[in-house]
DRENNUZA-580722 format. One record per residue (C-alpha): residue number from 1; x, y negated, z. Coordinates in steps of 0.2 Angstrom, whole numbers, plus 2048, in hexadecimal, padded with zeros to 3 digits. Layout:
// DRENNUZA-580722
<site><resi>NUM</resi><u>X</u><v>Y</v><w>Z</w></site>
...
//
This chain:
// DRENNUZA-580722
<site><resi>1</resi><u>203</u><v>ED1</v><w>CE7</w></site>
<site><resi>2</resi><u>1FC</u><v>EC6</v><w>CF4</w></site>
<site><resi>3</resi><u>1F0</u><v>ECF</v><w>D00</w></site>
<site><resi>4</resi><u>1E2</u><v>EC5</v><w>D09</w></site>
<site><resi>5</resi><u>1D6</u><v>EC8</v><w>D17</w></site>
<site><resi>6</resi><u>1CB</u><v>EBE</v><w>D23</w></site>
<site><resi>7</resi><u>1C7</u><v>EC0</v><w>D35</w></site>
<site><resi>8</resi><u>1B8</u><v>EB9</v><w>D3E</w></site>
<site><resi>9</resi><u>1B5</u><v>EB7</v><w>D50</w></site>
<site><resi>10</resi><u>1A2</u><v>EB6</v><w>D55</w></site>
<site><resi>11</resi><u>19B</u><v>EAC</v><w>D64</w></site>
<site><resi>12</resi><u>199</u><v>EBD</v><w>D6D</w></site>
<site><resi>13</resi><u>1AC</u><v>EC0</v><w>D6A</w></site>
<site><resi>14</resi><u>1A9</u><v>ECE</v><w>D5D</w></site>
<site><resi>15</resi><u>1B7</u><v>ECE</v><w>D50</w></site>
<site><resi>16</resi><u>1B3</u><v>ED2</v><w>D3E</w></site>
<site><resi>17</resi><u>1C2</u><v>ED5</v><w>D32</w></site>
<site><resi>18</resi><u>1C0</u><v>ED8</v><w>D1F</w></site>
<site><resi>19</resi><u>1CA</u><v>ED7</v><w>D0F</w></site>
<site><resi>20</resi><u>1C9</u><v>EC8</v><w>D03</w></site>
<site><resi>21</resi><u>1CA</u><v>ECD</v><w>CF1</w></site>
<site><resi>22</resi><u>1D0</u><v>EC3</v><w>CE3</w></site>
<site><resi>23</resi><u>1C4</u><v>EC1</v><w>CD5</w></site>
<site><resi>24</resi><u>1C8</u><v>EC3</v><w>CC2</w></site>
<site><resi>25</resi><u>1C0</u><v>EB3</v><w>CBE</w></site>
<site><resi>26</resi><u>1C8</u><v>EA9</v><w>CCC</w></site>
<site><resi>27</resi><u>1C3</u><v>EA7</v><w>CDE</w></site>
<site><resi>28</resi><u>1C2</u><v>EB4</v><w>CEC</w></site>
<site><resi>29</resi><u>1B4</u><v>EBD</v><w>CF4</w></site>
<site><resi>30</resi><u>1B4</u><v>EC7</v><w>D04</w></site>
<site><resi>31</resi><u>1B4</u><v>EDA</v><w>D03</w></site>
<site><resi>32</resi><u>1B3</u><v>EEA</v><w>D0D</w></site>
<site><resi>33</resi><u>1B6</u><v>EF4</v><w>D18</w></site>
<site><resi>34</resi><u>1B1</u><v>EE9</v><w>D26</w></site>
<site><resi>35</resi><u>1BA</u><v>EEC</v><w>D37</w></site>
<site><resi>36</resi><u>1AF</u><v>EE8</v><w>D46</w></site>
<site><resi>37</resi><u>1B9</u><v>EE6</v><w>D57</w></site>
<site><resi>38</resi><u>1B4</u><v>EE2</v><w>D68</w></site>
<site><resi>39</resi><u>1BA</u><v>ED1</v><w>D6F</w></site>
<site><resi>40</resi><u>1C7</u><v>EDA</v><w>D7B</w></site>
<site><resi>41</resi><u>1CF</u><v>EE4</v><w>D6D</w></site>
<site><resi>42</resi><u>1E2</u><v>EE6</v><w>D6F</w></site>
<site><resi>43</resi><u>1ED</u><v>EDB</v><w>D64</w></site>
<site><resi>44</resi><u>1F3</u><v>EEC</v><w>D5C</w></site>
<site><resi>45</resi><u>1E1</u><v>EF1</v><w>D58</w></site>
<site><resi>46</resi><u>1DE</u><v>EE0</v><w>D50</w></site>
<site><resi>47</resi><u>1EE</u><v>EE0</v><w>D47</w></site>
<site><resi>48</resi><u>1EA</u><v>EF2</v><w>D40</w></site>
<site><resi>49</resi><u>1D9</u><v>EEC</v><w>D3A</w></site>
<site><resi>50</resi><u>1E1</u><v>EDD</v><w>D31</w></site>
<site><resi>51</resi><u>1EE</u><v>EE7</v><w>D29</w></site>
<site><resi>52</resi><u>1E1</u><v>EF4</v><w>D23</w></site>
<site><resi>53</resi><u>1D7</u><v>EE5</v><w>D1C</w></site>
<site><resi>54</resi><u>1E6</u><v>EDE</v><w>D13</w></site>
<site><resi>55</resi><u>1EA</u><v>EEF</v><w>D0C</w></site>
<site><resi>56</resi><u>1D8</u><v>EF0</v><w>D05</w></site>
<site><resi>57</resi><u>1D9</u><v>EDF</v><w>CFD</w></site>
<site><resi>58</resi><u>1D9</u><v>EE0</v><w>CEA</w></site>
<site><resi>59</resi><u>1D3</u><v>ED8</v><w>CDA</w></site>
<site><resi>60</resi><u>1C1</u><v>EDA</v><w>CD5</w></site>
<site><resi>61</resi><u>1B7</u><v>ED5</v><w>CC6</w></site>
<site><resi>62</resi><u>1AB</u><v>EC7</v><w>CC9</w></site>
<site><resi>63</resi><u>1A8</u><v>EB4</v><w>CCA</w></site>
<site><resi>64</resi><u>1A9</u><v>EA8</v><w>CD9</w></site>
<site><resi>65</resi><u>199</u><v>EA6</v><w>CE3</w></site>
<site><resi>66</resi><u>193</u><v>EB8</v><w>CE0</w></site>
<site><resi>67</resi><u>18D</u><v>EC1</v><w>CF0</w></site>
<site><resi>68</resi><u>196</u><v>ED1</v><w>CF4</w></site>
<site><resi>69</resi><u>18B</u><v>EE0</v><w>CF9</w></site>
<site><resi>70</resi><u>196</u><v>EE2</v><w>D08</w></site>
<site><resi>71</resi><u>190</u><v>ED1</v><w>D0F</w></site>
<site><resi>72</resi><u>17F</u><v>ED9</v><w>D13</w></site>
<site><resi>73</resi><u>189</u><v>EE6</v><w>D1D</w></site>
<site><resi>74</resi><u>192</u><v>ED8</v><w>D26</w></site>
<site><resi>75</resi><u>181</u><v>ECF</v><w>D2A</w></site>
<site><resi>76</resi><u>179</u><v>EDF</v><w>D31</w></site>
<site><resi>77</resi><u>188</u><v>EE1</v><w>D3D</w></site>
<site><resi>78</resi><u>184</u><v>ED1</v><w>D46</w></site>
<site><resi>79</resi><u>171</u><v>ED0</v><w>D42</w></site>
<site><resi>80</resi><u>170</u><v>EC1</v><w>D37</w></site>
<site><resi>81</resi><u>169</u><v>EBF</v><w>D25</w></site>
<site><resi>82</resi><u>174</u><v>EB1</v><w>D1D</w></site>
<site><resi>83</resi><u>185</u><v>EA9</v><w>D1D</w></site>
<site><resi>84</resi><u>17E</u><v>E9A</v><w>D26</w></site>
<site><resi>85</resi><u>178</u><v>EA4</v><w>D35</w></site>
<site><resi>86</resi><u>188</u><v>EAE</v><w>D35</w></site>
<site><resi>87</resi><u>193</u><v>E9F</v><w>D35</w></site>
<site><resi>88</resi><u>18B</u><v>E97</v><w>D44</w></site>
<site><resi>89</resi><u>198</u><v>E96</v><w>D52</w></site>
<site><resi>90</resi><u>1A3</u><v>EA2</v><w>D49</w></site>
<site><resi>91</resi><u>1B6</u><v>E9F</v><w>D48</w></site>
<site><resi>92</resi><u>1C0</u><v>EA6</v><w>D39</w></site>
<site><resi>93</resi><u>1D1</u><v>EA7</v><w>D32</w></site>
<site><resi>94</resi><u>1D8</u><v>EAC</v><w>D21</w></site>
<site><resi>95</resi><u>1E7</u><v>EB8</v><w>D21</w></site>
<site><resi>96</resi><u>1F3</u><v>EBA</v><w>D13</w></site>
<site><resi>97</resi><u>202</u><v>EC6</v><w>D11</w></site>
<site><resi>98</resi><u>20E</u><v>EC3</v><w>D03</w></site>
<site><resi>99</resi><u>21A</u><v>ECE</v><w>CFA</w></site>
<site><resi>100</resi><u>228</u><v>EC9</v><w>D07</w></site>
<site><resi>101</resi><u>21E</u><v>ED0</v><w>D15</w></site>
<site><resi>102</resi><u>21A</u><v>EBE</v><w>D1C</w></site>
<site><resi>103</resi><u>209</u><v>EBC</v><w>D23</w></site>
<site><resi>104</resi><u>201</u><v>EAB</v><w>D23</w></site>
<site><resi>105</resi><u>1F2</u><v>EA7</v><w>D2F</w></site>
<site><resi>106</resi><u>1E6</u><v>E9A</v><w>D29</w></site>
<site><resi>107</resi><u>1DA</u><v>E94</v><w>D37</w></site>
<site><resi>108</resi><u>1CA</u><v>E8D</v><w>D30</w></site>
<site><resi>109</resi><u>1C1</u><v>E7D</v><w>D36</w></site>
<site><resi>110</resi><u>1AE</u><v>E7C</v><w>D36</w></site>
<site><resi>111</resi><u>1A8</u><v>E6E</v><w>D2A</w></site>
<site><resi>112</resi><u>197</u><v>E6A</v><w>D24</w></site>
<site><resi>113</resi><u>191</u><v>E79</v><w>D1A</w></site>
<site><resi>114</resi><u>19F</u><v>E85</v><w>D1D</w></site>
<site><resi>115</resi><u>1B2</u><v>E86</v><w>D21</w></site>
<site><resi>116</resi><u>1C2</u><v>E7E</v><w>D1B</w></site>
<site><resi>117</resi><u>1D4</u><v>E81</v><w>D1F</w></site>
<site><resi>118</resi><u>1E2</u><v>E74</v><w>D1E</w></site>
<site><resi>119</resi><u>1F5</u><v>E79</v><w>D1C</w></site>
<site><resi>120</resi><u>1F9</u><v>E6F</v><w>D2B</w></site>
<site><resi>121</resi><u>1F0</u><v>E7D</v><w>D36</w></site>
<site><resi>122</resi><u>1F8</u><v>E8C</v><w>D2D</w></site>
<site><resi>123</resi><u>207</u><v>E96</v><w>D35</w></site>
<site><resi>124</resi><u>211</u><v>EA4</v><w>D2E</w></site>
<site><resi>125</resi><u>21C</u><v>EB2</v><w>D35</w></site>
<site><resi>126</resi><u>225</u><v>EC1</v><w>D2E</w></site>
<site><resi>127</resi><u>21A</u><v>ED0</v><w>D32</w></site>
<site><resi>128</resi><u>221</u><v>EDB</v><w>D3F</w></site>
<site><resi>129</resi><u>214</u><v>EE5</v><w>D49</w></site>
<site><resi>130</resi><u>202</u><v>EE7</v><w>D49</w></site>
<site><resi>131</resi><u>201</u><v>EE0</v><w>D5B</w></site>
<site><resi>132</resi><u>20A</u><v>ED0</v><w>D55</w></site>
<site><resi>133</resi><u>1FE</u><v>ECF</v><w>D46</w></site>
<site><resi>134</resi><u>1EF</u><v>ED0</v><w>D52</w></site>
<site><resi>135</resi><u>1F7</u><v>EC3</v><w>D5E</w></site>
<site><resi>136</resi><u>1F9</u><v>EB7</v><w>D4E</w></site>
<site><resi>137</resi><u>1E6</u><v>EBA</v><w>D4A</w></site>
<site><resi>138</resi><u>1E1</u><v>EB6</v><w>D5B</w></site>
<site><resi>139</resi><u>1EC</u><v>EA6</v><w>D5B</w></site>
<site><resi>140</resi><u>1E4</u><v>EA1</v><w>D4A</w></site>
<site><resi>141</resi><u>1D2</u><v>EA4</v><w>D51</w></site>
<site><resi>142</resi><u>1D6</u><v>E99</v><w>D60</w></site>
<site><resi>143</resi><u>1DC</u><v>E8B</v><w>D54</w></site>
<site><resi>144</resi><u>1CC</u><v>E8D</v><w>D49</w></site>
<site><resi>145</resi><u>1BC</u><v>E83</v><w>D4D</w></site>
<site><resi>146</resi><u>1AA</u><v>E8A</v><w>D4D</w></site>
//
């Protein structure tokens, strides 16, 4: 089973990492728990949080476009009230882990109304250590645009 997570880097450097759950009726939605890390967190700590988010990823009942209750938790962590406010100057990457233990990092580009990712920006590597995973997340966030 493919596991998925998302990492956000806020303008103040705060890192937020959470699982992304597949939905029974198609699409995906972000889930919980939400990991909050300081900007200077070690690669190992970032990697561990991403690994925990990947392990928490699962299939949920629902339809695309439904807001997850954990979104309110995410917003309160950073003091905003909507996705529009949250996304302002925020960089993000999607992270996928396949059954072969290969991690793919998908930097998102800011576009009008949200984010998009193109396969030309993606990069993959066999997962080795939490520290290396954290380094890959940082690299992806550096490639992403806000």
